[in-house]
PDB file as gemmi writes it, atoms N, CA and C in Angstrom:
CRYST1    1.000    1.000    1.000  90.00  90.00  90.00 P 1                      
ATOM      1  N   MET A   1       0.813  -1.196   0.000  1.00  0.00           N  
ATOM      2  CA  MET A   1       0.000   0.000   0.000  1.00  0.00           C  
ATOM      3  C   MET A   1       0.862   1.268   0.000  1.00  0.00           C  
ATOM      4  N   GLU A   2       2.127   1.127   0.373  1.00  0.00           N  
ATOM      5  CA  GLU A   2       3.000   2.297   0.508  1.00  0.00           C  
ATOM      6  C   GLU A   2       3.114   3.124  -0.775  1.00  0.00           C  
ATOM      7  N   PRO A   3       3.188   2.522  -1.978  1.00  0.00           N  
ATOM      8  CA  PRO A   3       3.316   3.352  -3.189  1.00  0.00           C  
ATOM      9  C   PRO A   3       2.130   4.294  -3.405  1.00  0.00           C  
ATOM     10  N   CYS A   4       1.031   4.036  -2.716  1.00  0.00           N  
ATOM     11  CA  CYS A   4      -0.166   4.868  -2.900  1.00  0.00           C  
ATOM     12  C   CYS A   4      -0.307   5.950  -1.845  1.00  0.00           C  
ATOM     13  N   ARG A   5       0.661   6.045  -0.929  1.00  0.00           N  
ATOM     14  CA  ARG A   5       0.555   7.064   0.108  1.00  0.00           C  
ATOM     15  C   ARG A   5       0.692   8.428  -0.558  1.00  0.00           C  
ATOM     16  N   PRO A   6      -0.331   9.273  -0.468  1.00  0.00           N  
ATOM     17  CA  PRO A   6      -0.271  10.575  -1.140  1.00  0.00           C  
ATOM     18  C   PRO A   6       0.749  11.508  -0.501  1.00  0.00           C  
ATOM     19  N   THR A   7       1.435  12.264  -1.351  1.00  0.00           N  
ATOM     20  CA  THR A   7       2.384  13.255  -0.861  1.00  0.00           C  
ATOM     21  C   THR A   7       2.199  14.545  -1.647  1.00  0.00           C  
ATOM     22  N   GLY A   8       2.632  15.630  -1.049  1.00  0.00           N  
ATOM     23  CA  GLY A   8       2.571  16.925  -1.714  1.00  0.00           C  
ATOM     24  C   GLY A   8       1.215  17.574  -1.571  1.00  0.00           C  
ATOM     25  N   PRO A   9       1.088  18.764  -2.103  1.00  0.00           N  
ATOM     26  CA  PRO A   9      -0.178  19.495  -2.032  1.00  0.00           C  
ATOM     27  C   PRO A   9      -1.331  18.703  -2.651  1.00  0.00           C  
ATOM     28  N   CYS A  10      -2.518  19.029  -2.217  1.00  0.00           N  
ATOM     29  CA  CYS A  10      -3.707  18.297  -2.644  1.00  0.00           C  
ATOM     30  C   CYS A  10      -4.794  19.283  -3.066  1.00  0.00           C  
ATOM     31  N   ILE A  11      -5.528  18.895  -4.099  1.00  0.00           N  
ATOM     32  CA  ILE A  11      -6.737  19.630  -4.508  1.00  0.00           C  
ATOM     33  C   ILE A  11      -7.902  18.682  -4.315  1.00  0.00           C  
ATOM     34  N   ARG A  12      -8.967  19.159  -3.685  1.00  0.00           N  
ATOM     35  CA  ARG A  12     -10.124  18.311  -3.418  1.00  0.00           C  
ATOM     36  C   ARG A  12     -11.361  18.910  -4.054  1.00  0.00           C  
ATOM     37  N   SER A  13     -12.040  18.095  -4.854  1.00  0.00           N  
ATOM     38  CA  SER A  13     -13.323  18.488  -5.439  1.00  0.00           C  
ATOM     39  C   SER A  13     -14.427  17.973  -4.531  1.00  0.00           C  
ATOM     40  N   GLU A  14     -15.266  18.859  -4.066  1.00  0.00           N  
ATOM     41  CA  GLU A  14     -16.372  18.452  -3.210  1.00  0.00           C  
ATOM     42  C   GLU A  14     -17.526  19.389  -3.471  1.00  0.00           C  
ATOM     43  N   SER A  15     -18.640  18.788  -3.871  1.00  0.00           N  
ATOM     44  CA  SER A  15     -19.806  19.601  -4.186  1.00  0.00           C  
ATOM     45  C   SER A  15     -20.882  19.487  -3.114  1.00  0.00           C  
ATOM     46  N   GLY A  16     -20.543  18.853  -1.985  1.00  0.00           N  
ATOM     47  CA  GLY A  16     -21.540  18.640  -0.945  1.00  0.00           C  
ATOM     48  C   GLY A  16     -22.243  17.306  -1.095  1.00  0.00           C  
ATOM     49  N   ILE A  17     -22.023  16.639  -2.213  1.00  0.00           N  
ATOM     50  CA  ILE A  17     -22.565  15.297  -2.426  1.00  0.00           C  
ATOM     51  C   ILE A  17     -21.412  14.367  -2.790  1.00  0.00           C  
ATOM     52  N   GLN A  18     -21.641  13.089  -2.698  1.00  0.00           N  
ATOM     53  CA  GLN A  18     -20.607  12.101  -3.009  1.00  0.00           C  
ATOM     54  C   GLN A  18     -20.439  11.981  -4.518  1.00  0.00           C  
ATOM     55  N   PRO A  19     -19.316  11.616  -5.041  1.00  0.00           N  
ATOM     56  CA  PRO A  19     -18.088  11.299  -4.333  1.00  0.00           C  
ATOM     57  C   PRO A  19     -17.231  12.530  -4.087  1.00  0.00           C  
ATOM     58  N   ILE A  20     -16.299  12.385  -3.159  1.00  0.00           N  
ATOM     59  CA  ILE A  20     -15.281  13.400  -2.908  1.00  0.00           C  
ATOM     60  C   ILE A  20     -14.012  12.909  -3.602  1.00  0.00           C  
ATOM     61  N   GLN A  21     -13.414  13.756  -4.401  1.00  0.00           N  
ATOM     62  CA  GLN A  21     -12.216  13.383  -5.140  1.00  0.00           C  
ATOM     63  C   GLN A  21     -11.035  14.200  -4.640  1.00  0.00           C  
ATOM     64  N   ALA A  22      -9.876  13.548  -4.511  1.00  0.00           N  
ATOM     65  CA  ALA A  22      -8.653  14.228  -4.073  1.00  0.00           C  
ATOM     66  C   ALA A  22      -7.538  13.917  -5.060  1.00  0.00           C  
ATOM     67  N   CYS A  23      -6.817  14.948  -5.466  1.00  0.00           N  
ATOM     68  CA  CYS A  23      -5.699  14.821  -6.395  1.00  0.00           C  
ATOM     69  C   CYS A  23      -4.451  15.381  -5.727  1.00  0.00           C  
ATOM     70  N   TYR A  24      -3.418  14.561  -5.592  1.00  0.00           N  
ATOM     71  CA  TYR A  24      -2.184  14.953  -4.911  1.00  0.00           C  
ATOM     72  C   TYR A  24      -1.094  15.283  -5.921  1.00  0.00           C  
ATOM     73  N   ALA A  25      -0.126  16.062  -5.478  1.00  0.00           N  
ATOM     74  CA  ALA A  25       0.948  16.528  -6.351  1.00  0.00           C  
ATOM     75  C   ALA A  25       1.749  15.376  -6.949  1.00  0.00           C  
ATOM     76  N   ASP A  26       1.833  14.238  -6.239  1.00  0.00           N  
ATOM     77  CA  ASP A  26       2.606  13.107  -6.751  1.00  0.00           C  
ATOM     78  C   ASP A  26       1.833  12.275  -7.769  1.00  0.00           C  
ATOM     79  N   GLY A  27       0.603  12.682  -8.079  1.00  0.00           N  
ATOM     80  CA  GLY A  27      -0.199  11.966  -9.066  1.00  0.00           C  
ATOM     81  C   GLY A  27      -1.149  10.942  -8.491  1.00  0.00           C  
ATOM     82  N   VAL A  28      -1.030  10.629  -7.201  1.00  0.00           N  
ATOM     83  CA  VAL A  28      -1.963   9.714  -6.552  1.00  0.00           C  
ATOM     84  C   VAL A  28      -3.300  10.425  -6.406  1.00  0.00           C  
ATOM     85  N   THR A  29      -4.385   9.708  -6.681  1.00  0.00           N  
ATOM     86  CA  THR A  29      -5.724  10.280  -6.530  1.00  0.00           C  
ATOM     87  C   THR A  29      -6.599   9.333  -5.722  1.00  0.00           C  
ATOM     88  N   SER A  30      -7.677   9.861  -5.160  1.00  0.00           N  
ATOM     89  CA  SER A  30      -8.619   9.018  -4.439  1.00  0.00           C  
ATOM     90  C   SER A  30     -10.042   9.507  -4.690  1.00  0.00           C  
ATOM     91  N   VAL A  31     -10.956   8.550  -4.624  1.00  0.00           N  
ATOM     92  CA  VAL A  31     -12.382   8.823  -4.759  1.00  0.00           C  
ATOM     93  C   VAL A  31     -13.055   8.206  -3.538  1.00  0.00           C  
ATOM     94  N   THR A  32     -13.775   9.033  -2.767  1.00  0.00           N  
ATOM     95  CA  THR A  32     -14.398   8.571  -1.532  1.00  0.00           C  
ATOM     96  C   THR A  32     -15.899   8.759  -1.599  1.00  0.00           C  
ATOM     97  N   THR A  33     -16.628   7.686  -1.259  1.00  0.00           N  
ATOM     98  CA  THR A  33     -18.076   7.738  -1.092  1.00  0.00           C  
ATOM     99  C   THR A  33     -18.366   7.384   0.367  1.00  0.00           C  
ATOM    100  N   THR A  34     -19.630   7.318   0.742  1.00  0.00           N  
ATOM    101  CA  THR A  34     -19.962   6.961   2.119  1.00  0.00           C  
ATOM    102  C   THR A  34     -19.568   5.518   2.434  1.00  0.00           C  
ATOM    103  N   ASP A  35     -19.468   4.652   1.418  1.00  0.00           N  
ATOM    104  CA  ASP A  35     -19.193   3.232   1.625  1.00  0.00           C  
ATOM    105  C   ASP A  35     -17.759   2.804   1.349  1.00  0.00           C  
ATOM    106  N   GLU A  36     -17.019   3.626   0.593  1.00  0.00           N  
ATOM    107  CA  GLU A  36     -15.725   3.143   0.117  1.00  0.00           C  
ATOM    108  C   GLU A  36     -14.801   4.287  -0.307  1.00  0.00           C  
ATOM    109  N   ARG A  37     -13.488   4.020  -0.197  1.00  0.00           N  
ATOM    110  CA  ARG A  37     -12.484   4.912  -0.782  1.00  0.00           C  
ATOM    111  C   ARG A  37     -11.614   4.071  -1.707  1.00  0.00           C  
ATOM    112  N   ARG A  38     -11.422   4.544  -2.936  1.00  0.00           N  
ATOM    113  CA  ARG A  38     -10.522   3.893  -3.890  1.00  0.00           C  
ATOM    114  C   ARG A  38      -9.357   4.828  -4.149  1.00  0.00           C  
ATOM    115  N   THR A  39      -8.151   4.276  -4.110  1.00  0.00           N  
ATOM    116  CA  THR A  39      -6.939   5.059  -4.339  1.00  0.00           C  
ATOM    117  C   THR A  39      -6.292   4.573  -5.632  1.00  0.00           C  
ATOM    118  N   TYR A  40      -5.895   5.532  -6.465  1.00  0.00           N  
ATOM    119  CA  TYR A  40      -5.340   5.226  -7.787  1.00  0.00           C  
ATOM    120  C   TYR A  40      -3.904   5.720  -7.899  1.00  0.00           C  
ATOM    121  N   MET A  41      -3.090   4.951  -8.608  1.00  0.00           N  
ATOM    122  CA  MET A  41      -1.704   5.318  -8.913  1.00  0.00           C  
ATOM    123  C   MET A  41      -1.710   6.445  -9.944  1.00  0.00           C  
ATOM    124  N   PRO A  42      -0.567   7.116 -10.144  1.00  0.00           N  
ATOM    125  CA  PRO A  42      -0.502   8.197 -11.128  1.00  0.00           C  
ATOM    126  C   PRO A  42      -0.907   7.776 -12.551  1.00  0.00           C  
ATOM    127  N   ASP A  43      -0.715   6.482 -12.897  1.00  0.00           N  
ATOM    128  CA  ASP A  43      -1.103   6.015 -14.233  1.00  0.00           C  
ATOM    129  C   ASP A  43      -2.586   5.683 -14.345  1.00  0.00           C  
ATOM    130  N   GLY A  44      -3.349   5.883 -13.239  1.00  0.00           N  
ATOM    131  CA  GLY A  44      -4.790   5.632 -13.246  1.00  0.00           C  
ATOM    132  C   GLY A  44      -5.176   4.234 -12.811  1.00  0.00           C  
ATOM    133  N   SER A  45      -4.198   3.353 -12.581  1.00  0.00           N  
ATOM    134  CA  SER A  45      -4.526   1.993 -12.149  1.00  0.00           C  
ATOM    135  C   SER A  45      -4.896   1.995 -10.663  1.00  0.00           C  
ATOM    136  N   LEU A  46      -5.809   1.102 -10.302  1.00  0.00           N  
ATOM    137  CA  LEU A  46      -6.262   0.992  -8.917  1.00  0.00           C  
ATOM    138  C   LEU A  46      -5.117   0.498  -8.042  1.00  0.00           C  
ATOM    139  N   CYS A  47      -4.899   1.150  -6.928  1.00  0.00           N  
ATOM    140  CA  CYS A  47      -3.874   0.722  -5.977  1.00  0.00           C  
ATOM    141  C   CYS A  47      -4.506  -0.077  -4.842  1.00  0.00           C  
ATOM    142  N   ASN A  48      -5.557   0.465  -4.243  1.00  0.00           N  
ATOM    143  CA  ASN A  48      -6.236  -0.235  -3.158  1.00  0.00           C  
ATOM    144  C   ASN A  48      -7.614   0.362  -2.951  1.00  0.00           C  
ATOM    145  N   SER A  49      -8.393  -0.327  -2.120  1.00  0.00           N  
ATOM    146  CA  SER A  49      -9.700   0.196  -1.743  1.00  0.00           C  
ATOM    147  C   SER A  49      -9.951  -0.120  -0.278  1.00  0.00           C  
ATOM    148  N   VAL A  50     -10.799   0.693   0.328  1.00  0.00           N  
ATOM    149  CA  VAL A  50     -11.197   0.508   1.717  1.00  0.00           C  
ATOM    150  C   VAL A  50     -12.712   0.603   1.764  1.00  0.00           C  
ATOM    151  N   SER A  51     -13.364  -0.461   2.239  1.00  0.00           N  
ATOM    152  CA  SER A  51     -14.814  -0.465   2.425  1.00  0.00           C  
ATOM    153  C   SER A  51     -15.117  -0.107   3.868  1.00  0.00           C  
ATOM    154  N   TYR A  52     -16.109   0.770   4.066  1.00  0.00           N  
ATOM    155  CA  TYR A  52     -16.450   1.251   5.400  1.00  0.00           C  
ATOM    156  C   TYR A  52     -17.759   0.643   5.884  1.00  0.00           C  
ATOM    157  N   SER A  53     -17.830   0.362   7.189  1.00  0.00           N  
ATOM    158  CA  SER A  53     -19.073  -0.026   7.847  1.00  0.00           C  
ATOM    159  C   SER A  53     -19.079   0.662   9.206  1.00  0.00           C  
ATOM    160  N   PRO A  54     -20.212   0.673   9.901  1.00  0.00           N  
ATOM    161  CA  PRO A  54     -20.245   1.334  11.213  1.00  0.00           C  
ATOM    162  C   PRO A  54     -19.267   0.737  12.230  1.00  0.00           C  
ATOM    163  N   THR A  55     -18.901  -0.521  12.053  1.00  0.00           N  
ATOM    164  CA  THR A  55     -18.025  -1.165  13.035  1.00  0.00           C  
ATOM    165  C   THR A  55     -16.627  -1.463  12.507  1.00  0.00           C  
ATOM    166  N   GLY A  56     -16.258  -0.926  11.331  1.00  0.00           N  
ATOM    167  CA  GLY A  56     -14.901  -1.172  10.868  1.00  0.00           C  
ATOM    168  C   GLY A  56     -14.658  -0.889   9.408  1.00  0.00           C  
ATOM    169  N   GLN A  57     -13.556  -1.454   8.931  1.00  0.00           N  
ATOM    170  CA  GLN A  57     -13.118  -1.259   7.556  1.00  0.00           C  
ATOM    171  C   GLN A  57     -12.518  -2.559   7.029  1.00  0.00           C  
ATOM    172  N   VAL A  58     -12.593  -2.741   5.706  1.00  0.00           N  
ATOM    173  CA  VAL A  58     -11.926  -3.850   5.035  1.00  0.00           C  
ATOM    174  C   VAL A  58     -11.035  -3.248   3.964  1.00  0.00           C  
ATOM    175  N   TRP A  59      -9.734  -3.561   4.030  1.00  0.00           N  
ATOM    176  CA  TRP A  59      -8.754  -3.069   3.066  1.00  0.00           C  
ATOM    177  C   TRP A  59      -8.500  -4.147   2.025  1.00  0.00           C  
ATOM    178  N   ARG A  60      -8.484  -3.754   0.752  1.00  0.00           N  
ATOM    179  CA  ARG A  60      -8.215  -4.686  -0.346  1.00  0.00           C  
ATOM    180  C   ARG A  60      -7.107  -4.120  -1.228  1.00  0.00           C  
ATOM    181  N   ASP A  61      -6.313  -5.019  -1.806  1.00  0.00           N  
ATOM    182  CA  ASP A  61      -5.270  -4.578  -2.728  1.00  0.00           C  
ATOM    183  C   ASP A  61      -5.871  -4.338  -4.109  1.00  0.00           C  
ATOM    184  N   SER A  62      -5.032  -4.097  -5.084  1.00  0.00           N  
ATOM    185  CA  SER A  62      -5.510  -3.748  -6.429  1.00  0.00           C  
ATOM    186  C   SER A  62      -6.261  -4.871  -7.110  1.00  0.00           C  
ATOM    187  N   THR A  63      -6.075  -6.116  -6.661  1.00  0.00           N  
ATOM    188  CA  THR A  63      -6.785  -7.248  -7.264  1.00  0.00           C  
ATOM    189  C   THR A  63      -8.110  -7.536  -6.564  1.00  0.00           C  
ATOM    190  N   GLY A  64      -8.386  -6.803  -5.490  1.00  0.00           N  
ATOM    191  CA  GLY A  64      -9.607  -7.038  -4.728  1.00  0.00           C  
ATOM    192  C   GLY A  64      -9.430  -8.033  -3.593  1.00  0.00           C  
ATOM    193  N   THR A  65      -8.200  -8.498  -3.397  1.00  0.00           N  
ATOM    194  CA  THR A  65      -7.916  -9.443  -2.325  1.00  0.00           C  
ATOM    195  C   THR A  65      -7.881  -8.715  -0.985  1.00  0.00           C  
ATOM    196  N   GLU A  66      -8.610  -9.240  -0.013  1.00  0.00           N  
ATOM    197  CA  GLU A  66      -8.630  -8.649   1.321  1.00  0.00           C  
ATOM    198  C   GLU A  66      -7.256  -8.779   1.952  1.00  0.00           C  
ATOM    199  N   VAL A  67      -6.701  -7.664   2.430  1.00  0.00           N  
ATOM    200  CA  VAL A  67      -5.377  -7.689   3.047  1.00  0.00           C  
ATOM    201  C   VAL A  67      -5.410  -7.316   4.528  1.00  0.00           C  
ATOM    202  N   ALA A  68      -6.465  -6.651   4.966  1.00  0.00           N  
ATOM    203  CA  ALA A  68      -6.557  -6.278   6.380  1.00  0.00           C  
ATOM    204  C   ALA A  68      -7.995  -5.907   6.719  1.00  0.00           C  
ATOM    205  N   THR A  69      -8.328  -6.089   7.994  1.00  0.00           N  
ATOM    206  CA  THR A  69      -9.620  -5.631   8.497  1.00  0.00           C  
ATOM    207  C   THR A  69      -9.378  -4.816   9.763  1.00  0.00           C  
ATOM    208  N   LEU A  70     -10.188  -3.814   9.944  1.00  0.00           N  
ATOM    209  CA  LEU A  70     -10.163  -2.993  11.143  1.00  0.00           C  
ATOM    210  C   LEU A  70     -11.518  -3.139  11.803  1.00  0.00           C  
ATOM    211  N   THR A  71     -11.521  -3.481  13.086  1.00  0.00           N  
ATOM    212  CA  THR A  71     -12.758  -3.609  13.847  1.00  0.00           C  
ATOM    213  C   THR A  71     -12.742  -2.579  14.962  1.00  0.00           C  
ATOM    214  N   ILE A  72     -13.849  -1.871  15.115  1.00  0.00           N  
ATOM    215  CA  ILE A  72     -13.987  -0.863  16.161  1.00  0.00           C  
ATOM    216  C   ILE A  72     -14.986  -1.376  17.183  1.00  0.00           C  
ATOM    217  N   ASP A  73     -14.568  -1.463  18.435  1.00  0.00           N  
ATOM    218  CA  ASP A  73     -15.448  -1.905  19.505  1.00  0.00           C  
ATOM    219  C   ASP A  73     -16.453  -0.794  19.778  1.00  0.00           C  
ATOM    220  N   GLU A  74     -17.727  -1.110  19.633  1.00  0.00           N  
ATOM    221  CA  GLU A  74     -18.782  -0.098  19.796  1.00  0.00           C  
ATOM    222  C   GLU A  74     -18.889   0.412  21.226  1.00  0.00           C  
ATOM    223  N   GLN A  75     -18.472  -0.371  22.202  1.00  0.00           N  
ATOM    224  CA  GLN A  75     -18.606   0.043  23.590  1.00  0.00           C  
ATOM    225  C   GLN A  75     -17.511   0.987  24.042  1.00  0.00           C  
ATOM    226  N   ASP A  76     -16.248   0.658  23.730  1.00  0.00           N  
ATOM    227  CA  ASP A  76     -15.168   1.500  24.233  1.00  0.00           C  
ATOM    228  C   ASP A  76     -14.369   2.206  23.134  1.00  0.00           C  
ATOM    229  N   GLY A  77     -14.695   1.955  21.874  1.00  0.00           N  
ATOM    230  CA  GLY A  77     -14.025   2.637  20.773  1.00  0.00           C  
ATOM    231  C   GLY A  77     -12.649   2.097  20.429  1.00  0.00           C  
ATOM    232  N   SER A  78     -12.206   1.042  21.145  1.00  0.00           N  
ATOM    233  CA  SER A  78     -10.892   0.480  20.826  1.00  0.00           C  
ATOM    234  C   SER A  78     -10.907  -0.104  19.413  1.00  0.00           C  
ATOM    235  N   GLN A  79      -9.723  -0.130  18.804  1.00  0.00           N  
ATOM    236  CA  GLN A  79      -9.611  -0.588  17.425  1.00  0.00           C  
ATOM    237  C   GLN A  79      -8.614  -1.728  17.328  1.00  0.00           C  
ATOM    238  N   TRP A  80      -8.953  -2.722  16.490  1.00  0.00           N  
ATOM    239  CA  TRP A  80      -8.111  -3.893  16.258  1.00  0.00           C  
ATOM    240  C   TRP A  80      -7.964  -4.109  14.765  1.00  0.00           C  
ATOM    241  N   VAL A  81      -6.734  -4.383  14.343  1.00  0.00           N  
ATOM    242  CA  VAL A  81      -6.465  -4.676  12.942  1.00  0.00           C  
ATOM    243  C   VAL A  81      -5.986  -6.117  12.833  1.00  0.00           C  
ATOM    244  N   VAL A  82      -6.526  -6.840  11.857  1.00  0.00           N  
ATOM    245  CA  VAL A  82      -6.033  -8.168  11.524  1.00  0.00           C  
ATOM    246  C   VAL A  82      -5.390  -8.052  10.154  1.00  0.00           C  
ATOM    247  N   CYS A  83      -4.109  -8.409  10.092  1.00  0.00           N  
ATOM    248  CA  CYS A  83      -3.342  -8.295   8.864  1.00  0.00           C  
ATOM    249  C   CYS A  83      -2.291  -9.405   8.851  1.00  0.00           C  
ATOM    250  N   GLY A  84      -2.224 -10.157   7.770  1.00  0.00           N  
ATOM    251  CA  GLY A  84      -1.234 -11.220   7.676  1.00  0.00           C  
ATOM    252  C   GLY A  84      -1.394 -12.288   8.734  1.00  0.00           C  
ATOM    253  N   GLY A  85      -2.624 -12.492   9.202  1.00  0.00           N  
ATOM    254  CA  GLY A  85      -2.878 -13.502  10.217  1.00  0.00           C  
ATOM    255  C   GLY A  85      -2.570 -13.052  11.635  1.00  0.00           C  
ATOM    256  N   ASN A  86      -2.111 -11.820  11.798  1.00  0.00           N  
ATOM    257  CA  ASN A  86      -1.809 -11.288  13.126  1.00  0.00           C  
ATOM    258  C   ASN A  86      -2.832 -10.223  13.504  1.00  0.00           C  
ATOM    259  N   GLU A  87      -3.094 -10.120  14.809  1.00  0.00           N  
ATOM    260  CA  GLU A  87      -4.038  -9.124  15.313  1.00  0.00           C  
ATOM    261  C   GLU A  87      -3.270  -8.065  16.102  1.00  0.00           C  
ATOM    262  N   TYR A  88      -3.589  -6.801  15.836  1.00  0.00           N  
ATOM    263  CA  TYR A  88      -2.899  -5.685  16.477  1.00  0.00           C  
ATOM    264  C   TYR A  88      -3.909  -4.724  17.076  1.00  0.00           C  
ATOM    265  N   HIS A  89      -3.624  -4.264  18.294  1.00  0.00           N  
ATOM    266  CA  HIS A  89      -4.427  -3.200  18.895  1.00  0.00           C  
ATOM    267  C   HIS A  89      -3.910  -1.874  18.353  1.00  0.00           C  
ATOM    268  N   VAL A  90      -4.798  -0.997  17.967  1.00  0.00           N  
ATOM    269  CA  VAL A  90      -4.417   0.294  17.406  1.00  0.00           C  
ATOM    270  C   VAL A  90      -4.703   1.377  18.433  1.00  0.00           C  
ATOM    271  N   ASP A  91      -3.662   2.073  18.840  1.00  0.00           N  
ATOM    272  CA  ASP A  91      -3.813   3.223  19.733  1.00  0.00           C  
ATOM    273  C   ASP A  91      -3.770   4.464  18.849  1.00  0.00           C  
ATOM    274  N   VAL A  92      -4.934   4.962  18.453  1.00  0.00           N  
ATOM    275  CA  VAL A  92      -4.991   6.081  17.509  1.00  0.00           C  
ATOM    276  C   VAL A  92      -4.409   7.361  18.081  1.00  0.00           C  
ATOM    277  N   ASN A  93      -4.190   7.410  19.400  1.00  0.00           N  
ATOM    278  CA  ASN A  93      -3.609   8.600  20.016  1.00  0.00           C  
ATOM    279  C   ASN A  93      -2.086   8.541  20.115  1.00  0.00           C  
ATOM    280  N   ALA A  94      -1.478   7.408  19.783  1.00  0.00           N  
ATOM    281  CA  ALA A  94      -0.025   7.283  19.833  1.00  0.00           C  
ATOM    282  C   ALA A  94       0.606   8.177  18.767  1.00  0.00           C  
ATOM    283  N   PRO A  95       1.738   8.812  19.085  1.00  0.00           N  
ATOM    284  CA  PRO A  95       2.389   9.696  18.105  1.00  0.00           C  
ATOM    285  C   PRO A  95       2.698   9.010  16.779  1.00  0.00           C  
ATOM    286  N   GLU A  96       3.094   7.729  16.831  1.00  0.00           N  
ATOM    287  CA  GLU A  96       3.398   7.001  15.596  1.00  0.00           C  
ATOM    288  C   GLU A  96       2.168   6.865  14.716  1.00  0.00           C  
ATOM    289  N   CYS A  97       1.035   6.649  15.340  1.00  0.00           N  
ATOM    290  CA  CYS A  97      -0.213   6.514  14.589  1.00  0.00           C  
ATOM    291  C   CYS A  97      -0.625   7.862  14.022  1.00  0.00           C  
ATOM    292  N   GLN A  98      -0.522   8.902  14.808  1.00  0.00           N  
ATOM    293  CA  GLN A  98      -0.904  10.226  14.345  1.00  0.00           C  
ATOM    294  C   GLN A  98      -0.069  10.667  13.152  1.00  0.00           C  
ATOM    295  N   SER A  99       1.248  10.401  13.195  1.00  0.00           N  
ATOM    296  CA  SER A  99       2.093  10.814  12.070  1.00  0.00           C  
ATOM    297  C   SER A  99       1.782   9.991  10.828  1.00  0.00           C  
ATOM    298  N   ALA A 100       1.409   8.723  10.993  1.00  0.00           N  
ATOM    299  CA  ALA A 100       1.060   7.886   9.845  1.00  0.00           C  
ATOM    300  C   ALA A 100      -0.263   8.319   9.232  1.00  0.00           C  
ATOM    301  N   LEU A 101      -1.138   8.911  10.044  1.00  0.00           N  
ATOM    302  CA  LEU A 101      -2.437   9.352   9.550  1.00  0.00           C  
ATOM    303  C   LEU A 101      -2.372  10.713   8.877  1.00  0.00           C  
ATOM    304  N   ASP A 102      -1.277  11.430   9.092  1.00  0.00           N  
ATOM    305  CA  ASP A 102      -1.153  12.747   8.488  1.00  0.00           C  
ATOM    306  C   ASP A 102      -1.142  12.640   6.974  1.00  0.00           C  
ATOM    307  N   ALA A 103      -1.967  13.406   6.346  1.00  0.00           N  
ATOM    308  CA  ALA A 103      -2.000  13.493   4.888  1.00  0.00           C  
ATOM    309  C   ALA A 103      -1.880  14.968   4.535  1.00  0.00           C  
ATOM    310  N   PRO A 104      -1.383  15.245   3.355  1.00  0.00           N  
ATOM    311  CA  PRO A 104      -1.269  16.656   2.970  1.00  0.00           C  
ATOM    312  C   PRO A 104      -2.627  17.361   3.030  1.00  0.00           C  
ATOM    313  N   GLU A 105      -2.602  18.621   3.419  1.00  0.00           N  
ATOM    314  CA  GLU A 105      -3.819  19.427   3.433  1.00  0.00           C  
ATOM    315  C   GLU A 105      -4.356  19.585   2.013  1.00  0.00           C  
ATOM    316  N   CYS A 106      -5.645  19.553   1.882  1.00  0.00           N  
ATOM    317  CA  CYS A 106      -6.269  19.742   0.580  1.00  0.00           C  
ATOM    318  C   CYS A 106      -6.915  21.121   0.514  1.00  0.00           C  
ATOM    319  N   VAL A 107      -6.822  21.748  -0.636  1.00  0.00           N  
ATOM    320  CA  VAL A 107      -7.553  22.975  -0.907  1.00  0.00           C  
ATOM    321  C   VAL A 107      -8.645  22.622  -1.905  1.00  0.00           C  
ATOM    322  N   PHE A 108      -9.705  23.383  -1.908  1.00  0.00           N  
ATOM    323  CA  PHE A 108     -10.798  23.099  -2.823  1.00  0.00           C  
ATOM    324  C   PHE A 108     -10.450  23.586  -4.228  1.00  0.00           C  
ATOM    325  N   GLY A 109     -10.849  22.795  -5.204  1.00  0.00           N  
ATOM    326  CA  GLY A 109     -10.591  23.137  -6.593  1.00  0.00           C  
ATOM    327  C   GLY A 109     -11.103  22.041  -7.501  1.00  0.00           C  
ATOM    328  N   ASP A 110     -10.689  22.070  -8.751  1.00  0.00           N  
ATOM    329  CA  ASP A 110     -11.109  21.052  -9.707  1.00  0.00           C  
ATOM    330  C   ASP A 110     -10.145  19.886  -9.663  1.00  0.00           C  
ATOM    331  N   CYS A 111     -10.693  18.691  -9.536  1.00  0.00           N  
ATOM    332  CA  CYS A 111      -9.901  17.493  -9.471  1.00  0.00           C  
ATOM    333  C   CYS A 111     -10.671  16.373 -10.144  1.00  0.00           C  
ATOM    334  N   THR A 112     -10.032  15.661 -11.035  1.00  0.00           N  
ATOM    335  CA  THR A 112     -10.636  14.465 -11.630  1.00  0.00           C  
ATOM    336  C   THR A 112      -9.776  13.298 -11.212  1.00  0.00           C  
ATOM    337  N   ALA A 113     -10.361  12.428 -10.383  1.00  0.00           N  
ATOM    338  CA  ALA A 113      -9.611  11.314  -9.825  1.00  0.00           C  
ATOM    339  C   ALA A 113     -10.032  10.002 -10.460  1.00  0.00           C  
ATOM    340  N   GLY A 114      -9.113   9.051 -10.388  1.00  0.00           N  
ATOM    341  CA  GLY A 114      -9.403   7.703 -10.867  1.00  0.00           C  
ATOM    342  C   GLY A 114      -9.151   7.543 -12.354  1.00  0.00           C  
ATOM    343  N   PRO A 115      -9.585   6.389 -12.863  1.00  0.00           N  
ATOM    344  CA  PRO A 115      -9.316   6.085 -14.267  1.00  0.00           C  
ATOM    345  C   PRO A 115     -10.123   6.926 -15.232  1.00  0.00           C  
TER     346      PRO A 115                                                      
END                                                                             
């Protein structure tokens, strides 16, 4: 998934309705709806997708193969990721997690994302 990590300035097209499109300076783009986010490489090929539900997420690679799941405990908000057969607790407040979640700021403008 690392080749799809967006870098550089971002332009985001948002009209108040779905989808939301983001175009990054490195050529990576994403299209987000209420159910899913698809990330595309600079050549327009699909890099990965993330399906959303109220209790978690399912990450898939470019072939549609499930590579990770995130489960959110509805009672205490704790998060668990299963990836490669291993289960990990996610502390979203840890500095390492916060820096990994940082994405370039987006400004509003015209953006055409995806293929």
